[in-house]
Biopython code that builds the backbone (N, CA, C, O; Angstrom):
import numpy as np
from Bio.PDB.StructureBuilder import StructureBuilder

atoms = [
    (1, "MET", "N", (-23.514, 33.536, 68.829)),
    (1, "MET", "CA", (-22.760, 33.503, 69.825)),
    (1, "MET", "C", (-21.008, 32.714, 70.854)),
    (1, "MET", "O", (-20.841, 32.186, 71.953)),
    (2, "GLN", "N", (-20.360, 32.969, 70.023)),
    (2, "GLN", "CA", (-19.041, 32.257, 70.067)),
    (2, "GLN", "C", (-18.570, 31.977, 71.699)),
    (2, "GLN", "O", (-18.624, 32.886, 72.527)),
    (3, "VAL", "N", (-18.090, 30.557, 72.050)),
    (3, "VAL", "CA", (-17.527, 30.650, 73.606)),
    (3, "VAL", "C", (-15.764, 30.789, 73.078)),
    (3, "VAL", "O", (-15.108, 30.283, 72.167)),
    (4, "PRO", "N", (-15.466, 31.771, 74.214)),
    (4, "PRO", "CA", (-14.060, 32.147, 74.210)),
    (4, "PRO", "C", (-13.204, 31.374, 74.078)),
    (4, "PRO", "O", (-13.577, 30.330, 74.613)),
    (5, "TYR", "N", (-11.911, 31.231, 73.524)),
    (5, "TYR", "CA", (-11.442, 29.999, 73.184)),
    (5, "TYR", "C", (-11.304, 29.411, 74.847)),
    (5, "TYR", "O", (-12.284, 29.000, 75.468)),
    (6, "PRO", "N", (-9.816, 29.462, 75.454)),
    (6, "PRO", "CA", (-10.043, 29.543, 76.639)),
    (6, "PRO", "C", (-10.696, 28.860, 77.582)),
    (6, "PRO", "O", (-10.298, 27.990, 78.356)),
    (7, "LEU", "N", (-12.060, 29.501, 77.384)),
    (7, "LEU", "CA", (-13.124, 28.864, 77.940)),
    (7, "LEU", "C", (-13.800, 27.187, 77.604)),
    (7, "LEU", "O", (-14.376, 26.396, 78.351)),
    (8, "LEU", "N", (-13.441, 27.109, 76.209)),
    (8, "LEU", "CA", (-13.845, 25.831, 75.092)),
    (8, "LEU", "C", (-12.829, 24.699, 74.975)),
    (8, "LEU", "O", (-13.132, 23.623, 74.461)),
    (9, "CYS", "N", (-11.573, 24.973, 75.481)),
    (9, "CYS", "CA", (-10.338, 24.095, 75.741)),
    (9, "CYS", "C", (-10.653, 23.858, 77.192)),
    (9, "CYS", "O", (-10.532, 22.673, 77.503)),
    (10, "THR", "N", (-11.059, 24.737, 78.257)),
    (10, "THR", "CA", (-11.129, 24.469, 79.660)),
    (10, "THR", "C", (-12.246, 23.146, 79.927)),
    (10, "THR", "O", (-11.970, 22.129, 80.563)),
    (11, "LEU", "N", (-13.655, 23.469, 79.224)),
    (11, "LEU", "CA", (-14.589, 22.443, 78.803)),
    (11, "LEU", "C", (-14.160, 21.118, 78.607)),
    (11, "LEU", "O", (-14.193, 20.087, 79.279)),
    (12, "VAL", "N", (-13.686, 21.488, 77.325)),
    (12, "VAL", "CA", (-13.370, 20.248, 77.089)),
    (12, "VAL", "C", (-12.664, 19.393, 77.725)),
    (12, "VAL", "O", (-13.118, 18.331, 78.149)),
    (13, "GLY", "N", (-11.399, 19.798, 77.862)),
    (13, "GLY", "CA", (-10.451, 18.994, 79.360)),
    (13, "GLY", "C", (-10.889, 18.638, 80.390)),
    (13, "GLY", "O", (-10.164, 17.822, 80.958)),
    (14, "ILE", "N", (-12.307, 19.048, 81.197)),
    (14, "ILE", "CA", (-12.876, 18.753, 82.246)),
    (14, "ILE", "C", (-13.290, 17.716, 81.639)),
    (14, "ILE", "O", (-12.553, 16.774, 81.930)),
    (15, "VAL", "N", (-14.048, 17.436, 80.986)),
    (15, "VAL", "CA", (-15.125, 16.475, 79.910)),
    (15, "VAL", "C", (-13.619, 15.183, 79.724)),
    (15, "VAL", "O", (-13.216, 14.206, 80.355)),
    (16, "LEU", "N", (-13.360, 15.666, 78.928)),
    (16, "LEU", "CA", (-12.247, 14.739, 78.507)),
    (16, "LEU", "C", (-11.530, 13.663, 79.635)),
    (16, "LEU", "O", (-11.653, 12.439, 79.649)),
    (17, "GLY", "N", (-10.807, 14.452, 80.496)),
    (17, "GLY", "CA", (-10.343, 14.318, 82.040)),
    (17, "GLY", "C", (-9.864, 13.412, 82.559)),
    (17, "GLY", "O", (-8.874, 12.786, 82.937)),
    (18, "SER", "N", (-12.313, 13.692, 82.330)),
    (18, "SER", "CA", (-13.417, 12.700, 84.129)),
    (18, "SER", "C", (-13.237, 11.848, 83.098)),
    (18, "SER", "O", (-12.580, 11.052, 83.769)),
    (19, "LEU", "N", (-13.277, 11.170, 81.660)),
    (19, "LEU", "CA", (-13.812, 9.733, 80.905)),
    (19, "LEU", "C", (-13.206, 8.925, 82.101)),
    (19, "LEU", "O", (-13.858, 8.442, 83.026)),
    (20, "PRO", "N", (-11.806, 8.858, 81.924)),
    (20, "PRO", "CA", (-11.076, 7.710, 82.433)),
    (20, "PRO", "C", (-11.687, 7.778, 83.602)),
    (20, "PRO", "O", (-12.322, 6.734, 83.751)),
    (21, "ARG", "N", (-11.911, 9.029, 85.201)),
    (21, "ARG", "CA", (-12.726, 8.433, 85.720)),
    (21, "ARG", "C", (-13.336, 7.521, 86.006)),
    (21, "ARG", "O", (-13.116, 6.476, 86.619)),
    (22, "LEU", "N", (-14.717, 8.270, 85.186)),
    (22, "LEU", "CA", (-16.101, 7.584, 85.426)),
    (22, "LEU", "C", (-15.823, 6.577, 84.421)),
    (22, "LEU", "O", (-16.673, 5.724, 84.674)),
    (23, "LEU", "N", (-14.941, 6.031, 83.133)),
    (23, "LEU", "CA", (-15.197, 4.851, 82.726)),
    (23, "LEU", "C", (-14.603, 3.744, 83.542)),
    (23, "LEU", "O", (-14.959, 2.610, 83.221)),
    (24, "ASP", "N", (-13.924, 3.841, 84.347)),
    (24, "ASP", "CA", (-12.797, 3.109, 85.732)),
    (24, "ASP", "C", (-11.860, 2.595, 84.020)),
    (24, "ASP", "O", (-12.201, 1.427, 83.837)),
    (25, "LEU", "N", (-11.204, 2.896, 83.214)),
    (25, "LEU", "CA", (-10.486, 2.997, 82.232)),
    (25, "LEU", "C", (-8.573, 3.500, 82.672)),
    (25, "LEU", "O", (-7.637, 3.241, 81.917)),
    (26, "HIS", "N", (-8.462, 4.046, 83.693)),
    (26, "HIS", "CA", (-7.644, 4.394, 83.456)),
    (26, "HIS", "C", (-7.180, 5.551, 84.879)),
    (26, "HIS", "O", (-7.923, 6.479, 85.199)),
    (27, "GLY", "N", (-5.725, 5.237, 85.656)),
    (27, "GLY", "CA", (-5.443, 6.424, 86.413)),
    (27, "GLY", "C", (-5.725, 4.898, 87.803)),
    (27, "GLY", "O", (-6.122, 3.733, 87.831)),
    (28, "PRO", "N", (-5.102, 6.143, 88.896)),
    (28, "PRO", "CA", (-4.509, 5.474, 89.945)),
    (28, "PRO", "C", (-5.832, 4.807, 90.208)),
    (28, "PRO", "O", (-6.790, 5.032, 89.468)),
    (29, "ILE", "N", (-5.952, 3.638, 91.690)),
    (29, "ILE", "CA", (-6.776, 3.007, 92.128)),
    (29, "ILE", "C", (-6.648, 3.915, 93.394)),
    (29, "ILE", "O", (-5.602, 4.528, 93.610)),
    (30, "PRO", "N", (-8.051, 4.016, 94.477)),
    (30, "PRO", "CA", (-7.420, 4.051, 96.054)),
    (30, "PRO", "C", (-7.393, 3.341, 96.566)),
    (30, "PRO", "O", (-7.481, 3.627, 97.760)),
    (31, "GLU", "N", (-7.258, 1.847, 96.255)),
    (31, "GLU", "CA", (-6.787, 1.275, 97.449)),
    (31, "GLU", "C", (-5.447, 0.795, 97.414)),
    (31, "GLU", "O", (-5.126, -0.088, 98.210)),
    (32, "LYS", "N", (-4.609, 1.258, 96.594)),
    (32, "LYS", "CA", (-3.744, 0.927, 96.268)),
    (32, "LYS", "C", (-3.220, 1.455, 97.770)),
    (32, "LYS", "O", (-2.774, 0.792, 98.706)),
    (33, "TYR", "N", (-3.503, 3.287, 97.615)),
    (33, "TYR", "CA", (-2.770, 4.135, 98.576)),
    (33, "TYR", "C", (-3.774, 3.940, 100.394)),
    (33, "TYR", "O", (-3.521, 4.439, 101.491)),
    (34, "ASP", "N", (-4.777, 3.103, 99.987)),
    (34, "ASP", "CA", (-5.084, 2.705, 101.668)),
    (34, "ASP", "C", (-4.287, 1.713, 101.918)),
    (34, "ASP", "O", (-3.500, 1.814, 102.860)),
    (35, "ARG", "N", (-4.325, 0.582, 101.149)),
    (35, "ARG", "CA", (-3.263, -0.335, 101.923)),
    (35, "ARG", "C", (-1.667, 0.000, 102.523)),
    (35, "ARG", "O", (-0.970, -0.644, 103.307)),
    (36, "LEU", "N", (-1.338, 1.679, 101.583)),
    (36, "LEU", "CA", (-0.450, 2.291, 102.279)),
    (36, "LEU", "C", (-0.229, 3.316, 103.783)),
    (36, "LEU", "O", (0.501, 4.044, 104.456)),
    (37, "TYR", "N", (-1.542, 2.642, 103.601)),
    (37, "TYR", "CA", (-2.345, 3.939, 104.983)),
    (37, "TYR", "C", (-2.424, 5.503, 104.559)),
    (37, "TYR", "O", (-2.644, 6.353, 105.422)),
    (38, "ILE", "N", (-2.199, 5.921, 102.916)),
    (38, "ILE", "CA", (-3.070, 6.808, 102.780)),
    (38, "ILE", "C", (-4.416, 6.855, 102.718)),
    (38, "ILE", "O", (-5.068, 5.812, 102.697)),
    (39, "LYS", "N", (-5.080, 8.244, 102.675)),
    (39, "LYS", "CA", (-6.442, 8.370, 102.540)),
    (39, "LYS", "C", (-6.637, 8.694, 100.709)),
    (39, "LYS", "O", (-6.780, 9.708, 100.026)),
    (40, "GLY", "N", (-6.515, 6.742, 100.350)),
    (40, "GLY", "CA", (-6.799, 6.752, 98.584)),
    (40, "GLY", "C", (-7.993, 7.641, 98.135)),
    (40, "GLY", "O", (-7.826, 8.210, 97.056)),
    (41, "ALA", "N", (-8.875, 7.803, 98.619)),
    (41, "ALA", "CA", (-10.136, 8.731, 98.357)),
    (41, "ALA", "C", (-10.007, 10.149, 97.664)),
    (41, "ALA", "O", (-10.800, 10.696, 96.897)),
    (42, "ILE", "N", (-8.668, 10.638, 98.192)),
    (42, "ILE", "CA", (-8.216, 12.314, 98.332)),
    (42, "ILE", "C", (-6.874, 11.552, 97.855)),
    (42, "ILE", "O", (-6.800, 12.353, 96.923)),
    (43, "ALA", "N", (-6.183, 11.046, 97.731)),
    (43, "ALA", "CA", (-5.210, 10.520, 96.740)),
    (43, "ALA", "C", (-5.535, 10.769, 95.948)),
    (43, "ALA", "O", (-5.742, 11.961, 95.718)),
    (44, "VAL", "N", (-5.715, 10.072, 95.288)),
    (44, "VAL", "CA", (-6.156, 9.993, 93.634)),
    (44, "VAL", "C", (-6.759, 11.357, 92.543)),
    (44, "VAL", "O", (-6.896, 11.525, 91.332)),
    (45, "TRP", "N", (-7.001, 12.160, 93.821)),
    (45, "TRP", "CA", (-8.183, 13.498, 92.719)),
    (45, "TRP", "C", (-6.613, 14.192, 92.496)),
    (45, "TRP", "O", (-6.444, 14.954, 91.544)),
    (46, "GLY", "N", (-5.528, 13.888, 93.404)),
    (46, "GLY", "CA", (-4.442, 14.484, 92.011)),
    (46, "GLY", "C", (-3.902, 14.484, 91.151)),
    (46, "GLY", "O", (-3.049, 15.275, 90.749)),
    (47, "TRP", "N", (-4.377, 13.439, 90.647)),
    (47, "TRP", "CA", (-4.680, 12.654, 88.911)),
    (47, "TRP", "C", (-6.062, 13.088, 88.359)),
    (47, "TRP", "O", (-6.160, 12.963, 87.138)),
    (48, "TYR", "N", (-7.200, 13.594, 89.035)),
    (48, "TYR", "CA", (-7.926, 14.030, 88.137)),
    (48, "TYR", "C", (-7.954, 15.327, 87.755)),
    (48, "TYR", "O", (-8.232, 15.737, 86.628)),
    (49, "VAL", "N", (-7.573, 16.173, 89.003)),
    (49, "VAL", "CA", (-6.906, 18.027, 88.404)),
    (49, "VAL", "C", (-6.540, 17.763, 87.639)),
    (49, "VAL", "O", (-7.145, 18.189, 86.655)),
    (50, "ALA", "N", (-5.582, 17.079, 87.405)),
    (50, "ALA", "CA", (-4.710, 17.086, 87.467)),
    (50, "ALA", "C", (-4.572, 16.837, 85.443)),
    (50, "ALA", "O", (-3.771, 17.372, 84.677)),
    (51, "ARG", "N", (-5.698, 15.834, 85.129)),
    (51, "ARG", "CA", (-6.133, 15.648, 84.015)),
    (51, "ARG", "C", (-6.602, 16.609, 83.185)),
    (51, "ARG", "O", (-6.267, 16.859, 82.027)),
    (52, "GLY", "N", (-7.777, 17.364, 84.202)),
    (52, "GLY", "CA", (-8.867, 18.396, 83.450)),
    (52, "GLY", "C", (-8.291, 19.823, 83.803)),
    (52, "GLY", "O", (-8.991, 20.830, 83.910)),
    (53, "THR", "N", (-7.278, 19.790, 83.926)),
    (53, "THR", "CA", (-6.809, 21.040, 84.496)),
    (53, "THR", "C", (-6.005, 21.618, 83.024)),
    (53, "THR", "O", (-5.764, 22.810, 82.833)),
    (54, "ILE", "N", (-5.603, 20.333, 81.898)),
    (54, "ILE", "CA", (-4.894, 19.672, 80.348)),
    (54, "ILE", "C", (-4.897, 21.274, 80.058)),
    (54, "ILE", "O", (-4.063, 22.160, 79.869)),
    (55, "GLY", "N", (-6.799, 21.090, 80.154)),
    (55, "GLY", "CA", (-7.195, 21.156, 78.132)),
    (55, "GLY", "C", (-7.300, 23.509, 78.672)),
    (55, "GLY", "O", (-7.407, 24.462, 77.900)),
    (56, "PHE", "N", (-7.212, 23.493, 80.002)),
    (56, "PHE", "CA", (-7.439, 24.966, 80.790)),
    (56, "PHE", "C", (-6.049, 25.606, 80.237)),
    (56, "PHE", "O", (-5.849, 26.686, 79.682)),
    (57, "LEU", "N", (-5.076, 24.453, 80.621)),
    (57, "LEU", "CA", (-3.587, 24.803, 80.065)),
    (57, "LEU", "C", (-3.441, 25.146, 78.655)),
    (57, "LEU", "O", (-2.912, 26.120, 78.119)),
    (58, "VAL", "N", (-4.067, 24.059, 78.146)),
    (58, "VAL", "CA", (-3.508, 24.476, 76.384)),
    (58, "VAL", "C", (-5.194, 25.767, 75.966)),
    (58, "VAL", "O", (-5.643, 26.122, 74.876)),
    (59, "GLY", "N", (-5.456, 25.957, 76.778)),
    (59, "GLY", "CA", (-6.442, 27.536, 76.472)),
    (59, "GLY", "C", (-5.828, 28.031, 76.157)),
    (59, "GLY", "O", (-5.769, 28.442, 74.998)),
    (60, "VAL", "N", (-4.470, 28.404, 77.700)),
    (60, "VAL", "CA", (-4.476, 29.678, 78.527)),
    (60, "VAL", "C", (-3.194, 30.105, 77.881)),
    (60, "VAL", "O", (-3.004, 31.306, 77.690)),
    (61, "VAL", "N", (-1.686, 28.601, 77.289)),
    (61, "VAL", "CA", (-0.838, 28.884, 76.968)),
    (61, "VAL", "C", (-0.576, 29.428, 75.221)),
    (61, "VAL", "O", (-1.147, 28.808, 74.323)),
    (62, "ARG", "N", (0.078, 30.289, 74.990)),
    (62, "ARG", "CA", (-0.567, 31.059, 73.547)),
    (62, "ARG", "C", (1.498, 30.275, 72.634)),
    (62, "ARG", "O", (1.964, 30.655, 71.560)),
    (63, "TRP", "N", (2.207, 29.124, 73.695)),
    (63, "TRP", "CA", (3.550, 28.917, 73.268)),
    (63, "TRP", "C", (3.014, 27.052, 72.525)),
    (63, "TRP", "O", (1.932, 26.664, 72.084)),
    (64, "PRO", "N", (3.853, 26.600, 72.632)),
    (64, "PRO", "CA", (3.943, 27.059, 70.725)),
    (64, "PRO", "C", (2.261, 27.458, 70.333)),
    (64, "PRO", "O", (1.357, 27.355, 71.162)),
    (65, "GLU", "N", (2.075, 27.891, 69.012)),
    (65, "GLU", "CA", (1.503, 27.676, 68.371)),
    (65, "GLU", "C", (0.466, 27.422, 67.854)),
    (65, "GLU", "O", (-0.580, 28.072, 67.853)),
    (66, "PRO", "N", (0.795, 26.129, 67.230)),
    (66, "PRO", "CA", (-0.209, 25.377, 67.076)),
    (66, "PRO", "C", (-0.751, 24.413, 68.580)),
    (66, "PRO", "O", (0.021, 24.207, 69.516)),
    (67, "TRP", "N", (-2.679, 23.744, 68.546)),
    (67, "TRP", "CA", (-2.658, 23.421, 69.405)),
    (67, "TRP", "C", (-2.406, 22.178, 69.594)),
    (67, "TRP", "O", (-2.615, 21.552, 70.633)),
    (68, "TRP", "N", (-2.026, 21.843, 68.766)),
    (68, "TRP", "CA", (-1.778, 20.128, 68.514)),
    (68, "TRP", "C", (0.231, 19.977, 69.010)),
    (68, "TRP", "O", (1.042, 19.051, 69.032)),
    (69, "LEU", "N", (0.271, 21.437, 69.321)),
    (69, "LEU", "CA", (1.652, 20.854, 69.971)),
    (69, "LEU", "C", (1.782, 21.108, 71.520)),
    (69, "LEU", "O", (2.549, 20.553, 72.306)),
    (70, "ARG", "N", (0.439, 22.502, 71.867)),
    (70, "ARG", "CA", (0.605, 22.538, 73.021)),
    (70, "ARG", "C", (0.052, 21.593, 73.708)),
    (70, "ARG", "O", (0.360, 21.464, 74.892)),
    (71, "GLY", "N", (-0.936, 20.686, 73.063)),
    (71, "GLY", "CA", (-1.555, 19.434, 74.176)),
    (71, "GLY", "C", (-0.697, 18.778, 74.409)),
    (71, "GLY", "O", (-0.681, 18.994, 75.621)),
    (72, "PRO", "N", (0.292, 17.933, 74.215)),
    (72, "PRO", "CA", (1.341, 17.052, 74.395)),
    (72, "PRO", "C", (1.974, 17.535, 75.462)),
    (72, "PRO", "O", (1.975, 17.053, 76.595)),
    (73, "LEU", "N", (2.666, 18.769, 74.973)),
    (73, "LEU", "CA", (3.413, 19.640, 76.246)),
    (73, "LEU", "C", (2.679, 20.241, 77.559)),
    (73, "LEU", "O", (3.283, 20.481, 78.604)),
    (74, "CYS", "N", (1.605, 20.403, 77.404)),
    (74, "CYS", "CA", (0.760, 20.793, 78.381)),
    (74, "CYS", "C", (0.647, 19.640, 80.115)),
    (74, "CYS", "O", (0.778, 19.781, 81.331)),
    (75, "GLY", "N", (0.233, 18.249, 78.802)),
    (75, "GLY", "CA", (0.007, 17.336, 79.651)),
    (75, "GLY", "C", (1.246, 16.725, 79.940)),
    (75, "GLY", "O", (0.929, 15.713, 80.565)),
    (76, "VAL", "N", (2.625, 16.763, 79.833)),
    (76, "VAL", "CA", (3.908, 16.828, 80.806)),
    (76, "VAL", "C", (4.001, 17.804, 81.519)),
    (76, "VAL", "O", (5.119, 18.036, 81.980)),
    (77, "ILE", "N", (3.529, 18.186, 81.662)),
    (77, "ILE", "CA", (3.896, 19.099, 82.225)),
    (77, "ILE", "C", (3.032, 18.929, 83.579)),
    (77, "ILE", "O", (3.468, 19.138, 84.711)),
    (78, "MET", "N", (1.970, 18.587, 83.311)),
    (78, "MET", "CA", (0.843, 18.545, 84.646)),
    (78, "MET", "C", (1.108, 17.220, 84.900)),
    (78, "MET", "O", (1.231, 17.311, 86.121)),
    (79, "MET", "N", (1.305, 15.950, 84.634)),
    (79, "MET", "CA", (1.285, 14.616, 84.320)),
    (79, "MET", "C", (3.175, 14.345, 84.944)),
    (79, "MET", "O", (3.204, 13.229, 85.463)),
    (80, "ALA", "N", (4.296, 14.875, 84.998)),
    (80, "ALA", "CA", (5.090, 14.394, 85.449)),
    (80, "ALA", "C", (5.171, 14.307, 86.767)),
    (80, "ALA", "O", (5.476, 13.303, 87.410)),
    (81, "PRO", "N", (4.896, 15.367, 87.176)),
    (81, "PRO", "CA", (5.741, 15.047, 88.968)),
    (81, "PRO", "C", (4.286, 13.987, 89.435)),
    (81, "PRO", "O", (4.177, 13.646, 90.612)),
    (82, "LEU", "N", (3.471, 13.640, 88.623)),
    (82, "LEU", "CA", (1.962, 12.637, 89.284)),
    (82, "LEU", "C", (2.969, 11.969, 88.691)),
    (82, "LEU", "O", (2.141, 11.251, 88.130)),
    (83, "GLY", "N", (3.786, 11.629, 88.377)),
    (83, "GLY", "CA", (4.402, 10.078, 87.339)),
    (83, "GLY", "C", (5.331, 9.976, 88.112)),
    (83, "GLY", "O", (5.906, 8.906, 87.917)),
    (84, "PHE", "N", (5.938, 10.766, 89.191)),
    (84, "PHE", "CA", (6.550, 10.626, 89.766)),
    (84, "PHE", "C", (6.314, 9.590, 91.321)),
    (84, "PHE", "O", (6.979, 8.817, 92.011)),
    (85, "VAL", "N", (5.577, 9.904, 91.302)),
    (85, "VAL", "CA", (4.638, 9.682, 92.145)),
    (85, "VAL", "C", (4.098, 8.093, 92.263)),
    (85, "VAL", "O", (4.032, 7.349, 93.241)),
    (86, "SER", "N", (3.758, 7.898, 90.926)),
    (86, "SER", "CA", (3.585, 7.227, 90.615)),
    (86, "SER", "C", (4.357, 5.634, 90.596)),
    (86, "SER", "O", (4.059, 4.529, 91.047)),
    (87, "VAL", "N", (5.747, 6.322, 89.644)),
    (87, "VAL", "CA", (6.816, 5.054, 90.242)),
    (87, "VAL", "C", (7.125, 5.170, 91.446)),
    (87, "VAL", "O", (7.443, 4.121, 92.008)),
    (88, "ALA", "N", (7.141, 6.206, 92.105)),
    (88, "ALA", "CA", (7.573, 5.400, 94.405)),
    (88, "ALA", "C", (6.520, 4.805, 94.812)),
    (88, "ALA", "O", (6.819, 4.492, 95.964)),
    (89, "THR", "N", (5.455, 4.437, 94.613)),
    (89, "THR", "CA", (4.607, 3.869, 95.610)),
    (89, "THR", "C", (5.050, 2.612, 94.277)),
    (89, "THR", "O", (5.056, 2.496, 93.052)),
    (90, "PRO", "N", (5.478, 1.640, 95.876)),
    (90, "PRO", "CA", (5.502, 0.413, 95.510)),
    (90, "PRO", "C", (4.309, -0.503, 94.760)),
    (90, "PRO", "O", (3.120, -0.445, 95.072)),
    (91, "ASN", "N", (4.665, -1.048, 94.092)),
    (91, "ASN", "CA", (3.930, -2.050, 93.525)),
    (91, "ASN", "C", (2.618, -1.810, 92.390)),
    (91, "ASN", "O", (1.586, -2.397, 92.065)),
    (92, "CYS", "N", (3.683, -0.031, 91.866)),
    (92, "CYS", "CA", (3.495, 0.779, 90.652)),
    (92, "CYS", "C", (4.608, 1.487, 89.995)),
    (92, "CYS", "O", (5.278, 2.366, 90.538)),
    (93, "GLY", "N", (4.742, 1.114, 88.969)),
    (93, "GLY", "CA", (5.407, 1.719, 87.724)),
    (93, "GLY", "C", (6.422, 0.706, 87.066)),
    (93, "GLY", "O", (5.670, -0.243, 86.846)),
    (94, "PHE", "N", (7.460, 0.389, 86.692)),
    (94, "PHE", "CA", (8.051, -0.515, 85.645)),
    (94, "PHE", "C", (8.560, -1.388, 86.891)),
    (94, "PHE", "O", (8.296, -1.077, 88.053)),
    (95, "PRO", "N", (9.299, -2.485, 86.541)),
    (95, "PRO", "CA", (9.121, -3.983, 87.076)),
    (95, "PRO", "C", (10.652, -3.894, 88.054)),
    (95, "PRO", "O", (11.018, -4.863, 88.719)),
]
sb = StructureBuilder()
sb.init_structure("model")
sb.init_model(0)
sb.init_chain("A")
sb.init_seg("    ")
for serial, (resi, resn, name, xyz) in enumerate(atoms, 1):
    if name == "N":
        sb.init_residue(resn, " ", resi, " ")
    sb.init_atom(name, np.array(xyz, "f"), 0.0, 1.0, " ", f" {name:<3s}", serial, name[0])
structure = sb.get_structure()
């Protein structure tokens, strides 16, 4: 039994995308947004969902052909909008 390629990429993306959250390695912390009177526990889910969706995009997008080029391209597309949010957040981003 072979798993369809888009499904495999989605599952791998969800697993790898949730590792930073599970291991407390990377990502915005809710307390940073709580200080700004934003519900941080909800706000940080944008980053978690974007990371988990990258694998799905790699599986369904057909251009560029090699997956190792599609992965970074899909990652930039998914994370760029949240990168702007991070840079706009006080005490976050470049000094």
